[in-house]
N, C-alpha and C positions, 0 to 999 in steps of 0.2 A: 549574418550573425558573426560576431567577433569574439573569439575565445582569447582570454588573456594569454600572452606569451609565457611559456614555462621557462624557468631558469635552467640552464644547462647543468649547473652545479647542485641542483636540488637533490636531497636524500630522503628516501622514504622513512617516515617516522612512525606511521601507524596505518593499518589497513582495516577497514570495516567492510565486511561482505554481508549483503542482505540477499537472501535467495528465497523466492516464493514459488512454490510448485502447487499446481491445482490438479487433482486427480478425480476422474469420473468413477463412480462406484456402480456396481450392478443393481443396487437398490434404488437408484435414481438420485441419491445424494452425492455431494462432492466433498472431498477432503482438501483442505487448504493447509499446507505445511509452510510456515514462514520461519526461516532460520537466520539468526544474527551471529556473526563471528567477528571478534576483535582480536587482531594479532599485531604484535610489535616485532620488528626485524632484529631487535637486540634484546639482551637480558633485561628484565623488568622487575623491580622490587615493589612488592605490594603486600600489605597485611602481614608483615613479618616473614615473608617467604620470597623466594626468587623464582620467577618464571623464565625458563630458558627461551631463547630466541625462537620464534615460530610456534610456541605453545600458546593456544588461545587464552586470552584474559577473560573473555566472555564467549560462551557458546550456549545459545538458547534456542529452544524450539517452541513455537506457538502453533497449535493445531485447532482449526475450526472445522466443523462439519456443517455444511450449508445446503439448503434446498435450492431449487431452480428459481425461487423468488428472492434469493439472497438473504433469507432468514437464517440466523445461526441456530442450529438445532442442538449442538454440543460444542464445548470448547475446553481447552486446557493448555497448560504450559509445563515445560521441563527445562531446568537449568543444568547443563552438563559441566560447564566451566564457569567459575566466578572468582572474583578477588577475595570475597569474604565468605568462605564456606560456613554453613550453619547460620549465617545471617542473611545473605543474599537470597537464599532459597527458603527462608523461614516465613514466607507470606502465605503458606498454605497454597491452595490453588485458587487464588482469587480470580484467575482468568476463566474459571467456570462461569463467572458472573456475566460474561459476554453472551452466553446463551440467551436467546430471546430477542436479541437486537437484530436489526436489518442493516446490511452493509451500505444501503443507499439512503436510509432515512435517519439522519442525526447520529450516525455511528460514531464519528470521531469525538463529538461532544459527550456522548454517552459513555465511551471508553474512559475519558478523563474523569467523569463523575463516578464511575463504578470502581476504577482501579488506580486512579492517580491522585496526587503525585506520590504519596508515601504509603499507600495501601499495597501497591504492587511494586514491580521492578521498573525503574525508569526505562530500561532498554526494551523490555517486552512491551510496555505500554507504547513506546515510540514505534516499535515494530508493527504493532496493530494498526497504526495510522496509515500505512501503505496498502493495507489489504483491500479496501473498496475498489480502487482502480485496477489492482492486479487481478481480482476476481472478475471484474467487468471485462477486462481484456481476455481472460480465459473463456468467458461465456459468449463473447462477441461472435456472432455468426453460428454459434452452436445452440445456445439457450436464448440469447437475445437477438432479435431480428435487427441486423445492422444495414440491411439494404432497403427495406421499406418499399419494395417493388410490387407486392401483391395488391390487388384491387382494394382489399379490406385491411391492408397492413397499416400500422401506426407509423408515425414519424420515427425514423431511426434514432435510437437512444443518444448517439454521439453528437447530433446536431445541436449547436449552441452550447456545447460544453468545452470548446477550446477555440483559439483564435482562427485556426485554419478551417474549422467547420462551423463558422458563424452562418446562420441561415442566409445571409446576404453575401457570402464569400464566393469567389470564383470556383473554389473546390466543390462547394455544394451545387453551384450552378452547373458544373460539368458532370459530377459523379452522382448527384442526387437531384436532378432537375425538377422532379415532382415537388420537392420540399424547399426549393429555392424561393426566397422572398427578397426582392430588392430593398435596399436601405431606404428608409423614409427620410426625405430631406429635412423634415421637422425635428427629427431625433438627433441630438448631438451626442457623440461618443467622445468623452474627454481623452481617451487614449489615441484615437485617430484624428480628433479635431481639438487639439489643445487650445483652449480659449483663455 
C-alpha cells in the first residue's frame, strides 16, 4: 500500500476526532458512546462570535443502548458545543428514533430515512454511520463467535466481509481452515481479474 507523501510545510487547519466506546452493563445490555469533536488550531469566526484556538466548534455525543443481537433498545444525543446555539440543538431528540433498528440490518439507510438530511444534525447523523462496525468489533469474540471452531458453530461473522478474509483467501485457509473455500475458476472477480 502506498500512502501519498506528506508535504513538510503542511500546517494543521482542522482536526475532527471521533471516539467510540462500548461498555458492557450488568443487565446484559451494552452502552455505545460515540463522540465527535471538531477543533481548529486558530481563532475561528462563526455565527457572530469568535471561538478561541482549541475550543471545540462541535462536540456531540450519541448514545445507543443495544442488546447482544445488536438491536437498539434506546438512543439519544446531546450537543455540547455548536456553531449556532439554539438552532443546532433545536431538533429535539430525533435520535431517539434510532431505537428499534438493528445495527446489522439496513441500519445506515434507516438512519438516513429517520433523521437525515435536515431532520437532525449532519454531524450526529454522520457519526451514527460508523457505529455498526465499531460495535461488531467490540462484540467480536465476546458476543459474536469469531473463531467458528466448535462442532456446531456457525461460520465466523467476519468471513467474506473484507478483502483479507474472503472465503478463498490465504488468511482464511490458514486461520479458519474449516471455512476455507477455494475460488471457483468459473467465477470472475473484476477486482482481481480486470477484463
